C-alpha positions in Angstrom: -52.3 22.8 36.7 -52.5 18.8 35.3 -51.2 18.6 32.0 -52.6 15.4 30.0 -49.6 13.2 28.9 -49.9 11.8 25.3 -50.4 7.9 25.4 -47.5 6.7 23.1 -48.8 4.6 20.0 -47.9 0.7 20.5 -45.5 -0.1 18.0 -46.2 -3.4 16.3 -43.2 -6.1 17.8 -40.5 -7.4 15.3 -40.9 -10.5 13.7 -38.1 -12.9 12.0 -38.2 -14.0 8.6 -40.0 -17.8 9.8 -42.9 -15.5 11.5 -43.4 -13.1 8.1 -43.4 -16.2 5.8 -45.8 -18.4 8.5 -48.5 -15.5 8.1 -47.9 -15.1 4.2 -48.5 -18.3 3.9 -51.5 -18.6 6.2 -53.0 -15.6 3.8 -52.6 -17.5 0.8 -53.5 -21.0 2.4 -56.2 -22.4 -0.1 -55.5 -19.5 -2.4 -54.8 -20.2 -5.8 -54.4 -17.8 -8.5 -57.1 -17.5 -11.2 -54.5 -18.2 -14.1 -54.2 -22.0 -12.1 -57.9 -22.3 -11.9 -57.9 -22.6 -16.1 -57.6 -19.0 -17.1 -56.3 -15.9 -16.8 -57.0 -12.2 -14.6 -53.8 -10.4 -15.5 -53.6 -6.4 -15.3 -55.7 -3.9 -13.4 -57.8 -4.4 -10.7 -55.3 -7.7 -10.0 -51.5 -6.5 -9.4 -51.2 -4.9 -5.8 -50.5 -1.1 -6.2 -49.3 1.7 -4.0 -52.2 4.2 -4.4 -49.6 7.5 -3.5 -46.2 6.1 -5.6 -48.2 4.3 -8.2 -45.7 1.2 -7.5 -46.5 -2.7 -7.2 -45.7 -3.7 -4.0 -42.3 -6.7 -4.1 -41.9 -10.1 -2.9 -44.4 -10.9 0.2 -46.2 -7.5 0.2 -47.5 -8.6 -3.4 -47.9 -11.7 -2.1 -50.6 -10.5 0.4 -51.9 -7.5 -1.4 -53.0 -10.2 -4.1 -54.9 -12.2 -2.0 -57.2 -9.0 -0.9 -57.3 -7.7 -4.5 -58.6 -10.8 -5.5 -61.1 -11.5 -2.8 -62.2 -7.3 -2.1 -61.7 -6.6 -5.9 -59.2 -3.3 -7.1 -55.3 -3.1 -6.7 -55.0 0.3 -4.4 -53.9 0.0 -1.1 -52.1 3.1 1.1 -51.3 4.3 4.6 -54.3 6.2 6.7 -51.4 9.0 6.3 -50.8 8.4 2.1 -54.7 8.2 1.6 -55.0 11.7 3.5 -52.1 13.3 1.1 -53.4 12.0 -2.0 -56.9 13.9 -0.7 -55.0 17.3 -0.5 -53.4 16.3 -3.6 -56.4 15.9 -5.5 -58.3 18.6 -3.3 -60.6 16.1 -2.2 -61.6 18.4 0.9 -62.5 21.3 -1.5 -65.4 19.5 -3.0 -66.1 17.1 0.0 -65.9 20.0 2.5 -65.8 17.6 6.0 -65.8 14.7 4.1 -63.9 11.5 6.0 -61.3 9.3 4.5 -61.5 6.3 5.8 -65.0 4.6 6.0 -66.1 3.0 9.1 -68.5 0.5 10.3 -72.0 1.0 10.4 -72.2 -0.7 14.1 -68.5 -0.5 15.9 -68.1 3.4 13.9 -64.5 1.8 13.7 -62.6 1.2 10.6 -59.8 -1.8 10.7 -57.0 -2.0 8.8 -57.5 -4.4 5.8 -53.8 -6.3 6.0 -50.3 -6.1 7.6 -47.5 -5.1 5.2 -43.8 -6.0 6.3 -40.5 -3.5 6.2 -37.3 -5.4 6.7 -34.8 -4.1 8.9 -31.2 -5.5 8.0 -29.4 -7.1 11.2 -26.4 -8.8 12.5 -24.5 -10.6 15.7 -21.4 -12.0 16.6 -21.2 -15.5 14.7 -20.7 -18.3 17.6 -17.1 -20.0 17.1 -18.4 -23.3 15.4 -21.3 -21.7 14.1 -22.4 -23.0 10.5 -24.7 -21.2 8.5 -24.6 -19.7 4.5 -21.2 -18.1 3.5 -23.6 -15.0 2.1 -25.1 -14.8 5.4 -22.0 -13.5 7.2 -20.1 -10.2 7.1 -16.1 -9.5 8.4 -16.3 -6.4 10.0 -13.2 -5.1 12.4 -11.7 -8.7 11.9 -14.8 -10.2 13.6 -17.2 -12.2 11.9 -20.7 -10.9 12.2 -24.3 -13.3 11.0 -26.4 -11.3 8.8 -30.4 -11.4 9.8 -33.5 -9.8 8.6 -36.4 -8.5 11.2 -39.2 -7.1 9.7 -42.1 -5.0 11.1 -45.5 -4.7 10.0 -47.6 -1.4 9.1 -51.5 -1.2 8.5 -52.5 -0.3 4.8 -55.6 0.1 3.7 -57.7 -1.3 0.5 -59.5 1.3 -1.4 -63.2 -0.1 -0.9 -61.9 0.8 2.8 -61.6 4.6 1.5 -64.7 7.2 0.9 -65.5 6.3 -2.3 -65.3 9.5 -4.2 -61.8 9.9 -3.3 -60.7 7.1 -4.9 -62.8 8.2 -7.9 -60.9 10.8 -7.9 -57.5 9.6 -7.7 -58.2 6.7 -10.2 -59.8 9.6 -12.7 -56.3 11.8 -12.4 -53.6 9.0 -11.7 -55.2 5.7 -13.0 -56.8 6.3 -15.9 -57.4 2.9 -17.9 -54.6 2.4 -20.6 -55.3 2.1 -24.1 -53.9 -0.9 -26.1 -50.6 1.8 -27.6 -48.3 0.8 -24.8 -48.8 -2.9 -26.8 -45.9 -1.3 -28.4 -43.8 -1.2 -25.7 -43.6 -5.4 -25.6 -42.4 -5.4 -29.2 -39.5 -3.0 -28.2 -38.2 -4.9 -25.5 -38.5 -7.8 -27.6 -36.2 -6.0 -30.1 -33.8 -4.8 -27.4 -33.5 -8.5 -26.0 -33.1 -10.0 -29.5 -34.3 -13.5 -28.8 -33.8 -16.2 -31.4 -37.8 -16.6 -32.9 -39.9 -19.7 -34.5 -43.0 -20.6 -35.7 -44.9 -22.9 -34.1 -47.3 -23.5 -31.0 -45.8 -21.2 -28.4 -43.1 -22.6 -26.5 -39.9 -22.4 -25.8 -36.6 -24.7 -26.5 -34.5 -24.7 -24.5 -31.9 -26.9 -27.0 -32.2 -23.9 -29.7 -32.3 -21.5 -27.4 -35.6 -20.7 -29.2 -39.0 -18.9 -29.0 -42.1 -20.2 -30.9 -44.6 -18.5 -31.7 -47.5 -18.8 -34.2 -49.0 -15.6 -36.2 -50.6 -12.7 -34.0 -53.6 -13.5 -36.6 -54.0 -16.8 -35.4 -55.2 -15.8 -32.2 -58.7 -13.7 -31.4 -57.2 -10.8 -29.6 -53.3 -9.0 -29.5 -53.9 -9.1 -26.3 -54.0 -13.3 -25.9 -50.9 -13.0 -28.5 -48.7 -11.0 -26.1 -50.0 -13.0 -22.9 -48.3 -16.2 -24.4 -45.2 -14.2 -26.0 -44.4 -12.9 -22.0 -45.0 -16.2 -21.0 -42.5 -18.2 -22.9 -39.8 -14.7 -23.0 -40.1 -15.8 -19.3 -39.0 -19.1 -20.2 -36.2 -17.7 -21.7 -34.9 -15.7 -18.8 -33.8 -18.9 -17.4 -31.7 -20.2 -19.6 -28.0 -21.1 -18.4 -26.4 -17.8 -20.7 -28.9 -15.5 -18.5 -30.3 -16.6 -15.1 -29.5 -20.4 -15.2 -32.8 -21.6 -13.4 -33.1 -25.6 -12.8 -36.5 -26.0 -14.7 -35.0 -25.2 -18.4 -32.0 -27.1 -17.0 -33.6 -30.2 -16.8 -36.7 -30.1 -18.0 -39.3 -33.3 -17.9 -42.9 -32.3 -18.7 -45.2 -32.8 -15.8 -42.5 -33.0 -13.0 -42.1 -31.3 -10.3 -39.0 -29.0 -11.7 -41.3 -28.6 -14.7 -44.5 -27.3 -12.9 -41.8 -25.1 -10.7 -40.7 -23.4 -13.9 -44.5 -23.4 -15.6 -45.1 -21.3 -12.3 -42.5 -18.7 -12.7 -43.2 -18.3 -16.1 -46.7 -17.5 -15.3 -45.9 -15.0 -12.9 -43.6 -13.0 -15.5 -46.6 -13.2 -17.9 -48.8 -12.0 -15.2 -46.7 -9.0 -13.5 -45.9 -7.9 -17.8 -49.3 -7.5 -18.0 -50.0 -5.6 -14.7 -47.1 -3.3 -16.0 -48.2 -3.3 -20.0 -52.3 -2.9 -19.1 -53.4 -5.9 -21.2 -56.3 -7.4 -19.4 -57.1 -10.6 -20.5 -60.1 -12.9 -19.2 -60.2 -15.7 -21.5 -59.7 -20.0 -21.1 -56.2 -20.9 -21.0 -55.4 -23.0 -23.8 -51.6 -23.5 -23.5 -51.5 -25.8 -20.6 -52.6 -29.5 -20.4 -55.6 -30.0 -18.1 -53.7 -32.6 -16.6 -50.8 -30.6 -15.6 -52.7 -27.9 -14.4 -54.4 -30.3 -11.7 -50.8 -31.6 -10.6 -50.4 -27.9 -10.5 -52.5 -26.8 -8.6 -52.7 -29.8 -5.8 -49.1 -28.9 -5.3 -49.7 -25.1 -4.6 -52.5 -25.9 -2.2 -50.7 -28.3 -0.3 -47.2 -26.6 -0.2 -48.2 -22.6 -0.6 -44.4 -21.6 0.2 -44.3 -22.6 -3.7 -46.3 -19.6 -4.6 -44.1 -17.3 -2.6 -40.5 -19.3 -3.7 -41.6 -19.5 -7.3 -42.6 -15.4 -7.4 -39.4 -14.1 -6.4 -37.7 -16.2 -9.2 -40.5 -14.4 -11.2 -39.3 -11.3 -9.6 -35.5 -11.6 -10.8 -36.6 -12.4 -14.2 -38.6 -9.4 -14.5 -36.1 -7.1 -13.1 -33.4 -8.9 -15.5 -36.0 -8.0 -18.3 -36.5 -4.5 -17.6 -32.4 -3.9 -17.8 -32.1 -5.9 -20.6 -35.5 -5.0 -22.5 -35.0 -1.3 -22.0 -38.2 -1.1 -19.9 -39.7 2.2 -19.0 -40.7 1.9 -15.1 -44.2 3.1 -13.8 -44.9 6.4 -13.1 -44.0 7.6 -9.8 -46.6 10.0 -9.1 -44.4 11.5 -5.9 -44.0 15.4 -6.1 -40.5 15.7 -4.9 -37.8 13.9 -2.9 -38.5 15.0 -0.1 -42.2 13.4 0.0 -41.3 10.0 -1.3 -38.3 9.7 1.3 -41.4 10.2 3.7 
């Protein structure tokens, strides 16, 4: 009697940090966020979120996710296994007996993963004599020096458009009902906890006075637009020397590369904050001059890594704001620590 051996599924090769960055830059080449094009499109449907955990993706994965979300519409992603867990949780199989989770291509009868996301794996290797590298890359163990590094493994995720529409509808109805704007109160609470110096005037942050200036709310068409600008200026405020000490705050020259870099960081912070608080704005951006928007767009098109670099800085700023502004974390949809570990 012969037994049929199960073939091992081929694992994707490990990648180094340079290869991952090149893959992400290729993904975002030619992709300029809507707010750079002159208007804002923040909130649900834009910031890539894991459908099972309810948490936003971070770093490189968020960059990839936003490209796909902007192209296809909808911001929910998950692995095939995670979509299956969600299907069981919302009792999709009870209602649609024999229903398939992933949608298949009519011609090839296959479901192609819509994106590769990345998992980091820390590594270390013996540091060769005379080899120079930044001190933060070096670790000493047992009297020997090692060079720290990172390898990455990619994994396939499926966008909500590749999943049975009935399942996505059930998941959204249970876990992702649209937020009402009561969440705007949370922004007031965050700003109160941060206690920045506030003044009146055109929306701006004045480094020399360490003061945020904002016009009265009733001068805006909607509260959402007011808070969109406020979070942007709070983003600048995090860069002061007493906080995160960014070059764009210490050396301000309108229209310069450093200025554009700092503006990009503040816009990312605004976008992240809007997504967290459920603010959706789709209106023309009147806070920046057309001249440097054009300059900024050209810089990003020529140097895609500007997006990834400024996004990393914005994540640091948002983490700082959450900690000091007592911002509540997004709800974790997992039922148990055991499932979270899986």
